[in-house]
C-alpha positions as CSV (number, residue, x, y, z in Angstrom):
1,M,-18.4,-48.1,-70.8
2,T,-21.2,-47.3,-73.1
3,F,-24.6,-48.8,-72.3
4,V,-27.4,-50.3,-74.5
5,V,-25.4,-50.9,-77.6
6,I,-26.7,-52.8,-80.6
7,D,-25.5,-53.4,-84.2
8,E,-26.9,-51.4,-87.1
9,D,-28.8,-54.3,-88.6
10,E,-30.7,-55.0,-85.3
11,L,-31.4,-51.2,-84.9
12,V,-32.9,-50.9,-88.3
13,R,-34.8,-54.2,-88.5
14,E,-35.6,-55.2,-85.0
15,R,-35.8,-52.1,-82.8
16,P,-39.0,-50.7,-84.4
17,K,-40.7,-54.1,-83.9
18,A,-39.7,-54.2,-80.3
19,I,-41.0,-50.6,-79.7
20,R,-44.4,-51.5,-81.4
21,R,-44.7,-54.7,-79.3
22,F,-44.0,-53.2,-75.8
23,L,-46.3,-50.2,-76.4
24,V,-49.4,-52.2,-77.2
25,P,-50.7,-52.4,-73.6
26,L,-51.2,-48.6,-73.7
27,A,-52.7,-48.3,-77.2
28,M,-56.4,-48.0,-78.2
29,K,-55.6,-49.9,-81.4
30,R,-54.3,-53.4,-81.5
31,A,-51.1,-52.1,-83.0
32,V,-48.8,-49.1,-82.6
33,A,-46.9,-47.9,-85.7
34,C,-43.2,-46.9,-85.3
35,A,-41.2,-45.0,-87.9
36,S,-37.7,-43.4,-88.2
37,A,-37.6,-39.7,-88.4
38,K,-36.5,-38.6,-92.0
39,T,-33.7,-36.4,-90.7
40,L,-30.8,-37.0,-88.3
41,V,-31.4,-35.7,-84.8
42,E,-28.2,-34.6,-82.9
43,G,-26.3,-36.8,-85.3
44,G,-28.4,-39.8,-84.5
45,R,-31.4,-41.8,-85.6
46,V,-34.8,-41.4,-83.9
47,F,-37.5,-44.1,-83.8
48,A,-40.9,-42.7,-82.7
49,A,-44.4,-44.3,-82.2
50,H,-47.6,-43.0,-83.8
51,D,-51.1,-44.1,-84.8
52,G,-50.3,-44.8,-88.4
53,Q,-50.6,-41.2,-89.6
54,I,-47.6,-39.0,-88.9
55,T,-48.9,-35.6,-87.9
56,G,-46.2,-33.0,-88.4
57,K,-42.6,-33.3,-89.5
58,E,-41.2,-33.2,-86.0
59,Y,-41.1,-36.6,-84.2
60,R,-41.9,-35.0,-80.9
61,D,-45.4,-34.1,-82.3
62,W,-46.2,-37.8,-83.1
63,R,-48.7,-39.4,-80.8
64,F,-50.8,-42.5,-80.5
65,T,-54.2,-42.8,-78.8
66,S,-54.3,-44.7,-75.5
67,K,-57.0,-47.0,-74.3
68,H,-58.6,-43.8,-72.7
69,R,-59.7,-41.3,-75.3
70,N,-58.4,-38.4,-73.3
71,I,-54.9,-39.6,-73.0
72,L,-52.4,-39.5,-75.8
73,C,-49.0,-41.2,-75.7
74,Q,-45.7,-40.2,-77.1
75,Y,-42.7,-42.5,-77.3
76,F,-39.3,-42.0,-79.0
77,E,-35.7,-43.3,-78.9
78,L,-32.6,-41.5,-80.0
79,W,-29.7,-43.8,-81.1
80,K,-26.2,-42.5,-81.8
81,Q,-23.2,-44.2,-83.5
82,T,-20.4,-45.5,-81.3
83,D,-16.7,-45.3,-82.2
84,I,-17.1,-48.9,-83.5
85,Q,-18.4,-49.2,-87.0
86,R,-22.0,-50.3,-87.4
87,K,-22.6,-50.1,-83.6
88,W,-25.2,-47.7,-82.1
89,F,-25.9,-46.7,-78.5
90,L,-29.2,-45.6,-77.0
91,D,-28.9,-41.9,-76.0
92,R,-32.5,-41.6,-74.6
93,A,-35.8,-43.3,-74.5
94,Y,-38.8,-41.1,-73.6
95,L,-42.5,-42.1,-73.0
96,T,-44.9,-39.3,-72.2
97,L,-48.7,-39.4,-71.4
98,F,-50.7,-36.3,-72.3
99,L,-54.1,-35.5,-70.8
100,T,-56.4,-33.8,-73.4
101,D,-59.2,-31.4,-72.4
102,R,-61.9,-32.2,-75.0
103,I,-63.5,-28.8,-74.7
104,S,-60.4,-26.7,-75.2
105,R,-58.7,-29.4,-77.3
106,K,-55.5,-28.6,-75.4
107,S,-53.2,-31.3,-74.1
108,R,-50.9,-31.1,-71.1
109,E,-48.2,-33.5,-70.0
110,L,-49.4,-35.8,-67.3
111,L,-46.3,-37.8,-66.7
112,S,-43.3,-39.2,-68.4
113,V,-40.8,-42.0,-68.1
114,H,-37.3,-41.3,-69.4
115,S,-34.2,-43.4,-69.6
116,D,-30.8,-41.8,-70.5
117,P,-28.5,-44.8,-70.2
118,N,-25.3,-42.9,-71.1
119,N,-26.1,-39.9,-68.9
120,S,-22.9,-38.2,-67.6
121,D,-24.4,-35.9,-64.9
122,P,-22.6,-36.1,-61.5
123,G,-23.9,-38.6,-59.0
124,P,-26.4,-39.4,-57.6
125,V,-28.5,-37.8,-60.4
126,Q,-26.6,-39.8,-63.0
127,M,-27.8,-43.1,-61.5
128,F,-31.4,-41.7,-61.3
129,K,-31.4,-40.7,-64.9
130,K,-29.6,-43.7,-66.5
131,G,-32.4,-46.2,-65.9
132,P,-36.1,-45.5,-66.4
133,H,-37.3,-42.7,-64.1
134,L,-40.6,-41.1,-63.6
135,H,-41.4,-37.3,-64.0
136,V,-44.8,-36.2,-62.6
137,K,-45.6,-33.4,-64.9
138,F,-48.9,-32.0,-63.7
139,L,-47.5,-31.0,-60.2
140,E,-46.3,-27.5,-59.4
141,E,-42.7,-26.4,-60.0
142,P,-40.1,-27.6,-59.2
143,L,-41.5,-31.2,-58.8
144,P,-42.0,-31.9,-62.6
145,H,-38.2,-31.8,-62.8
146,A,-37.7,-34.4,-60.0
147,H,-36.3,-37.8,-61.1
148,F,-38.1,-40.8,-59.4
149,P,-36.0,-43.9,-60.3
150,M,-37.9,-47.0,-61.3
151,S,-34.9,-49.4,-61.2
152,M,-33.2,-48.2,-58.0
153,G,-30.6,-50.7,-56.9
154,Y,-30.3,-52.6,-60.2
155,V,-29.9,-49.8,-62.8
156,D,-26.6,-51.2,-64.2
157,K,-28.4,-54.4,-65.0
158,V,-31.2,-52.6,-66.7
159,V,-29.0,-50.6,-68.9
160,H,-26.6,-53.4,-69.7
161,S,-28.4,-54.4,-72.9
162,A,-31.2,-53.5,-75.2
163,P,-33.2,-56.6,-74.4
164,E,-33.0,-56.0,-70.6
165,L,-34.0,-52.3,-70.9
166,T,-36.9,-53.4,-73.3
167,R,-38.1,-55.9,-70.7
168,V,-38.1,-53.3,-68.0
169,L,-39.9,-50.8,-70.3
170,E,-42.5,-53.4,-71.1
171,E,-43.2,-53.8,-67.4
172,I,-43.4,-50.1,-66.9
173,V,-45.8,-49.8,-69.8
174,S,-48.0,-52.5,-68.3
175,L,-47.9,-50.6,-65.0
176,L,-48.9,-47.3,-66.6
177,S,-51.7,-49.1,-68.5
178,M,-53.2,-50.4,-65.3
179,E,-52.4,-47.7,-62.8
180,V,-52.8,-44.6,-64.9
181,I,-55.0,-45.3,-67.9
182,G,-57.0,-47.9,-66.1
183,R,-57.8,-45.5,-63.3
184,F,-59.0,-42.8,-65.8
185,E,-61.2,-45.5,-67.4
186,D,-62.6,-46.4,-64.0
187,V,-63.5,-42.8,-63.2
188,N,-65.4,-42.4,-66.4
189,K,-67.6,-45.5,-66.0
């Protein structure tokens, strides 16, 4: 069974709007832009968020500013065609927060939330990775590669449809806005 499947019209017309909408709680601006990468990636289409100005050709370089000036956000989704004409499935959805050192102007990954709904790794890792899961990037190796599931016990429901996964991602974005970005804002007051 393939998870998170939508038709091509919905992918092109509605998915960028959904992405823009659920990322707003993180963003410094009132809106987040979302565009499709110009080239196919791994045979699929990528939708990635940005501040309105695309910096660099590579979608993995696109960022948008969070409510905290030292935290930049990256979000992208990779969609691939199914065997059914005009149907696409979500291969991966990745949200990463970067902490920027204003003096050195270097950014490092703080944390990321990934979802790989059609992951085929052996269990139990497969279940951890299918739904949204957290990676804490600023810790020492090997912990940045650990998968902390955020939908344990109901992952199949979460990856059943695009609207359900979007609803859960929206909750996670709100959580990150309060518990990560909000705490950085509190420290700087």
